[in-house]
N, C-alpha and C positions, 0 to 999 in steps of 0.2 A: 459558568459554562466557558468553553474554550476549546483548545486542541488537546486530545487525549492520545497518548502513545500506547501502542499495542505490541511493542517489541521490535525485534530485528530479524531480517533475513540477510544472511551473509553469503558473499561470493557469487552473486548472480550478475552476469554481464560485467564481471570484474569490478563490482562495487558492493557496498553494504547498504541495505535499504531499511529505513525506519518506517514502520506501518503506523499511520496516524488517522484520526477521525476528527473532523472539524464540526463542532456542535452547531455552529452558525450556518454553514453552507450545507451541512449534512454529508459532505464528501468523505469517503474513505480513500486514502491515497498512500503511495509509497514515495519517500524522498531519498534520493541517492546521496550518500555522504560525500563522495569524491566528485561526482558529476553534477550535483545539485539539481538533477532532473527530478521532475515530479510526474508520477503516473497515477492518474485517477483510476481507482479500481472499481468503485461503485458508490452508491448512495445509501444512506441509512438514517432513518428518522430517530433511532434511539441508540444509546450506548451498547445495549445488549445485542442488538442486531449488528452493530459495527464490530463487536467482539467476535461474532459468528463469522463475519467476512474475514476478519484478520486471522482467525484460526484456519480458515480455508487457505489463505495465502501462505501461512506457515507450513501447512501440510503439503501443498503443491506449489511452491513458489515459481517453478518454471512455467506453469500455466498462466499465472497472473503477471509475472514480471519479465516476460520474454520480449525484450525491447526490439529485437530484429523483426519479430513477427508483427509487432505494433507499428513499426516504422514502414513496413512493406505493405500494409493493408490499404 
């Protein structure tokens, strides 16, 4: 068990983001390559559910990775 990568989302907020799932903490998150910022997207108890969340992020990254929206909430 460990950290599982689910691909990349490129060009959001002038950064490229890797989508990851940590099997220990159960967190699905995105990590910015340039900024090193981490955005927790959700929680998932299984790899399969984490993959479903990651697919949603790939389909609509602006919904999940809109940093300005997150910072102003």
